[in-house]
C-alpha positions, 0 to 999 in steps of 0.5 A: 458862251462861245469864244471868238478870236480876238481879231475876228472883228477885222475884215482882213482876218475874216478874209483869211480865214474864208480863204483858208476854209475855201482852200480846204473845201477845194482841196477835199473835192479834188481828192478823188482826181489826186491833184490840189487847187495849185495843180488845177491853177497851173493847168487852167492858166496853161490852158487858157495861155498856150505855149507858156515857159515855166517861167512865164507861168511862175511870174503870172501866178506868182508862184516860186520858180522852184516850187512851180518845177515841183508842181509841174513835175507832180503834173508830169508824173500823173500824165496831166502835163509835159514839158517840150523844147521851145523851138524858137529858143532851145534852152526853155521849155514850154509846158502843155497840158495833155489830154488826160489833163484836160479831162481832169480839168473838166472834172475839177470845173464840176467838182469845184463849182459844186463846192463852191455853190455849197460854200456860198449857199447862204448868199443869194445872188445879189449878196454874190455879186456884190462879193465878186465886185468888192473882190475884183475891185480889190485885187485891181488896186492892189495886183496891177496885173489883175485888170490886164487879165482875165484870171 
């Protein structure tokens, strides 16, 4: 007899478990590129909104500023991003994705797309639409900034 965790009937618990599974899937898919999902999240954000400072990215993604510094350091070490002085405020740096970073993001889109397609293959298109709609509504209700952006 297979036993299920006591909280497995709770929707929140199930969503957490699915999130953990998807994060592991994403990390495995991105391993050939030598990056983590957070690296791609940062680069996708930088590509979507040109000329962001580290502080802007930290606020937008809800990543602790100290953690973000480490992520950007990693991206710089791999040649995927670079910090440049803000010409309007020399105390601040703007972060830009390099051509190598753009190539890595392009590859990640293919790798993550294939991984997600495999994960969600047990759902038909209508079920995927319901899941997308429900998650959109929950995020918009609990993250007011979500409704204002195309994250």
